[in-house]
C-alpha positions as CSV (number, residue, x, y, z in Angstrom):
1,M,0.0,0.0,0.0
2,T,1.1,3.5,-0.7
3,N,0.8,6.8,1.2
4,F,-0.9,8.5,-1.7
5,T,-4.4,7.9,-3.1
6,L,-5.3,7.3,-6.7
7,A,-8.0,9.5,-8.2
8,A,-9.5,8.7,-11.7
9,N,-10.7,11.4,-14.0
10,T,-14.4,10.6,-14.4
11,G,-14.7,11.5,-18.1
12,M,-11.3,10.8,-19.6
13,V,-10.6,7.6,-17.8
14,L,-13.9,6.1,-16.6
15,G,-15.9,7.3,-19.6
16,D,-18.7,8.9,-17.5
17,D,-19.8,12.3,-18.7
18,D,-21.7,12.9,-15.5
19,P,-19.4,13.1,-12.5
20,V,-22.1,11.8,-10.2
21,E,-22.1,8.6,-12.3
22,G,-18.4,8.6,-12.3
23,I,-18.2,8.7,-8.6
24,A,-20.4,5.6,-8.3
25,H,-18.3,3.9,-11.0
26,A,-15.1,4.8,-9.1
27,A,-16.5,3.3,-5.9
28,D,-17.4,0.1,-7.7
29,L,-13.7,-0.2,-8.8
30,G,-12.4,0.3,-5.3
31,L,-11.1,3.9,-6.0
32,E,-11.2,6.4,-3.1
33,A,-11.1,9.6,-5.2
34,V,-12.0,11.2,-8.5
35,E,-11.3,14.3,-10.4
36,F,-13.1,16.0,-13.3
37,F,-12.7,19.0,-15.6
38,D,-16.0,21.1,-15.6
39,I,-16.5,22.5,-12.1
40,E,-18.8,25.2,-13.4
41,G,-21.1,22.9,-15.5
42,A,-21.4,20.3,-12.8
43,D,-24.4,19.9,-10.4
44,R,-22.1,20.7,-7.5
45,S,-24.6,19.8,-4.7
46,A,-25.3,16.4,-6.4
47,V,-21.6,15.8,-6.8
48,R,-20.9,16.5,-3.2
49,E,-23.8,14.3,-2.1
50,A,-22.6,11.4,-4.3
51,S,-19.1,11.9,-2.9
52,E,-20.3,11.7,0.7
53,D,-22.6,8.7,0.0
54,H,-19.9,6.6,-1.7
55,G,-17.0,7.7,0.4
56,V,-15.1,9.0,-2.7
57,D,-13.2,12.2,-2.4
58,I,-13.2,15.0,-4.9
59,A,-9.5,15.2,-5.4
60,A,-9.3,18.0,-8.1
61,S,-11.1,20.0,-10.7
62,L,-10.1,22.7,-13.1
63,T,-10.4,26.4,-12.4
64,V,-12.6,28.5,-14.8
65,G,-12.2,31.5,-17.1
66,V,-8.8,33.2,-17.5
67,A,-7.1,30.7,-15.2
68,A,-8.1,27.6,-17.3
69,N,-6.4,28.2,-20.6
70,V,-4.5,25.2,-21.9
71,G,-3.9,26.6,-25.4
72,A,-1.9,28.9,-27.6
73,D,-4.2,31.8,-27.7
74,G,-7.0,33.5,-25.8
75,D,-7.3,35.3,-22.5
76,S,-4.8,33.9,-19.9
77,I,-3.0,34.7,-16.7
78,T,0.2,35.3,-18.8
79,D,-1.4,38.6,-19.8
80,P,-0.7,41.2,-17.1
81,S,-3.6,43.4,-18.3
82,L,-6.0,40.6,-17.2
83,H,-4.6,40.3,-13.7
84,E,-7.8,41.3,-11.9
85,D,-10.0,39.0,-14.1
86,A,-7.6,36.1,-13.4
87,V,-7.7,36.6,-9.7
88,A,-11.5,37.0,-9.7
89,D,-11.9,33.8,-11.8
90,I,-9.7,31.8,-9.3
91,E,-11.6,33.2,-6.3
92,R,-14.9,32.2,-8.0
93,S,-13.5,28.7,-8.7
94,L,-12.5,28.4,-5.0
95,E,-16.1,29.2,-4.0
96,M,-17.3,26.4,-6.3
97,G,-14.6,24.1,-5.0
98,Q,-15.9,24.6,-1.5
99,E,-19.4,23.7,-2.7
100,L,-18.0,20.4,-4.0
101,G,-15.7,19.7,-1.1
102,A,-12.8,19.7,-3.5
103,E,-9.2,19.3,-2.2
104,T,-7.4,20.9,-5.1
105,L,-8.0,23.2,-8.1
106,I,-5.8,23.1,-11.2
107,V,-4.5,26.4,-12.7
108,T,-3.3,26.5,-16.3
109,V,-1.6,29.6,-17.6
110,G,-2.3,29.8,-21.4
111,P,0.0,31.0,-24.2
112,E,3.4,32.4,-24.5
113,R,2.9,36.0,-25.7
114,D,4.9,37.7,-28.4
115,D,3.8,41.2,-27.4
116,L,5.6,41.1,-24.0
117,P,9.2,41.5,-22.9
118,P,11.1,38.5,-21.6
119,G,10.0,37.4,-18.1
120,A,6.7,39.2,-18.2
121,E,4.6,36.1,-18.4
122,H,6.5,34.6,-15.4
123,R,5.9,37.8,-13.3
124,A,2.3,37.9,-14.3
125,I,1.7,34.3,-13.1
126,V,3.5,35.0,-9.8
127,N,1.4,38.1,-9.2
128,V,-1.9,36.4,-10.0
129,L,-1.1,33.5,-7.7
130,K,0.1,35.8,-4.9
131,D,-3.1,37.7,-5.0
132,A,-5.3,34.6,-5.2
133,A,-3.4,32.7,-2.4
134,P,-5.2,34.3,0.6
135,A,-8.5,33.1,-0.8
136,A,-7.1,29.6,-1.3
137,E,-5.8,29.6,2.3
138,D,-9.2,30.7,3.6
139,A,-11.0,28.1,1.5
140,G,-8.6,25.3,2.6
141,I,-8.1,24.4,-1.1
142,T,-4.7,24.0,-2.8
143,L,-4.2,25.7,-6.1
144,V,-1.8,23.6,-8.3
145,L,0.0,25.1,-11.2
146,E,0.3,22.8,-14.2
147,P,3.2,22.7,-16.7
148,L,2.1,21.1,-20.0
149,N,4.2,19.7,-22.9
150,N,4.8,21.7,-26.1
151,P,6.0,19.1,-28.6
152,V,3.0,16.8,-28.6
153,D,-0.2,18.2,-27.0
154,H,0.0,21.9,-26.2
155,Q,2.0,23.9,-28.8
156,G,2.3,27.5,-27.7
157,Y,1.5,27.0,-24.1
158,Y,3.8,29.1,-21.9
159,L,4.7,26.9,-19.0
160,D,6.3,23.7,-20.1
161,S,9.1,23.5,-17.5
162,S,8.6,22.0,-14.1
163,Y,11.6,23.9,-12.9
164,E,10.0,27.2,-13.8
165,A,6.9,26.1,-12.1
166,Y,8.9,25.4,-8.9
167,E,10.4,28.9,-9.1
168,I,6.9,30.4,-9.4
169,V,5.6,28.5,-6.4
170,D,8.6,29.4,-4.4
171,A,8.1,33.1,-5.2
172,V,4.4,33.0,-4.2
173,D,5.3,31.3,-0.9
174,S,1.9,30.0,0.2
175,P,1.2,26.6,1.6
176,R,-1.9,26.6,-0.6
177,V,-0.1,27.1,-3.9
178,K,1.9,24.2,-5.3
179,V,2.8,22.5,-8.6
180,L,0.8,19.8,-10.4
181,Y,3.6,17.4,-11.6
182,D,2.1,15.6,-14.6
183,I,4.4,12.7,-15.3
184,Y,3.2,12.3,-18.9
185,H,3.9,15.9,-19.8
186,Q,7.2,16.1,-18.0
187,Q,8.5,12.9,-19.5
188,I,8.0,14.4,-22.9
189,T,9.4,17.8,-21.9
190,E,12.4,17.0,-19.8
191,G,12.5,13.4,-18.5
192,N,14.5,12.7,-15.3
193,V,11.2,12.0,-13.5
194,I,12.4,10.2,-10.4
195,D,15.2,12.6,-9.5
196,N,12.8,15.5,-10.2
197,V,10.2,14.1,-7.9
198,R,12.7,13.4,-5.1
199,E,14.5,16.7,-5.3
200,H,11.4,19.0,-5.5
201,A,8.8,17.1,-3.4
202,E,8.2,20.2,-1.2
203,F,6.8,22.1,-4.2
204,I,4.5,19.3,-5.5
205,G,0.9,19.3,-4.4
206,H,-0.7,16.9,-7.0
207,Y,0.3,14.4,-9.6
208,H,-1.1,13.2,-12.9
209,V,-0.1,10.0,-14.6
210,A,-0.3,8.5,-18.1
211,D,2.3,6.6,-20.2
212,V,4.4,7.8,-23.1
213,P,3.8,7.5,-26.0
214,G,0.1,7.5,-26.5
215,R,-1.2,8.9,-23.2
216,H,-2.6,5.5,-22.2
217,E,-2.6,3.9,-18.8
218,P,0.7,3.2,-17.0
219,G,2.3,0.0,-18.2
220,T,1.6,0.6,-21.9
221,G,4.7,2.7,-22.7
222,E,8.3,3.7,-21.7
223,I,7.8,4.8,-18.1
224,N,8.6,2.4,-15.3
225,Y,5.6,3.3,-13.2
226,A,6.3,0.8,-10.4
227,N,9.6,2.6,-9.8
228,V,8.0,6.1,-10.2
229,F,5.2,5.2,-7.7
230,E,7.8,3.9,-5.3
231,A,9.8,7.1,-5.6
232,I,6.7,9.3,-5.0
233,D,5.8,7.2,-1.9
234,E,9.3,7.5,-0.5
235,T,9.0,11.3,-0.5
236,G,6.2,10.9,2.0
237,Y,3.6,12.3,-0.3
238,D,0.2,11.5,1.0
239,G,-2.0,13.4,-1.4
240,Y,-3.7,12.4,-4.7
241,V,-2.2,10.9,-7.8
242,G,-4.7,11.6,-10.6
243,L,-5.2,9.1,-13.4
244,E,-5.5,11.2,-16.6
245,F,-5.1,8.9,-19.5
246,S,-7.1,7.5,-22.4
247,P,-7.6,3.8,-21.7
248,S,-6.0,1.5,-24.3
249,G,-9.0,-0.9,-23.9
250,E,-11.8,-1.2,-21.4
251,P,-11.7,1.6,-18.7
252,D,-12.2,-0.8,-15.8
253,D,-9.3,-3.0,-17.0
254,A,-7.0,0.0,-17.3
255,V,-7.9,1.2,-13.8
256,E,-7.3,-2.3,-12.3
257,E,-3.9,-2.4,-14.0
258,V,-2.9,0.8,-12.3
259,L,-4.3,-0.3,-8.9
260,S,-2.1,-3.4,-9.2
261,L,1.0,-1.2,-9.4
262,T,0.3,0.3,-6.0
263,E,-0.6,-2.8,-4.0
């Protein structure tokens, strides 16, 4: 058994569009937590009731608005002119997260900008998270900043480096602002996963897993997830490890394969 808890994405992994159904599905598989993307569109009272009825935690969801851009254009927290909008969207997300009983909310930063001087995006992200941190601390919800890979999935996204993400979190200096270390994305971007996890554990507040290539379940690609899970466990991490992959076959079989790696 591990110190951490696996949490399946209800739509991407379990194939359940309704997170209420996904919670019941997760419970049937022996999972203790779930996460899902659309906090704003969800029936939050029904989700919370299902979570409590089934004993399945809401590990994470995505923020909304300016703080939820995973692409190469559009409004984002890398734009200093949208600072107030970004902070307001995060604060609104935290209110919805409290309604759900969520533990964590994911912040994505959006595009690199050609119209700004070097370093401006970095400073803009730090400033937004600094101003949003008090609301996160009051809500008891951790904001996790997610680097994404450029070469395969998110061309033009600003934050691809976990090392820059650690610098941002260090500058914000709040116990409720951490990094989401997505092993799939960081294997593509920089590799060196196990040393990275060991050396920067203090900054990591959430994990996502999928294998490379293909973004299928652990065990289908090049990453030795038995060793990775052991390394995460050895850091003392006792939060959630989110399953965010496209099953190569039946969803239930894929989840059971991952569960077997943590027994």
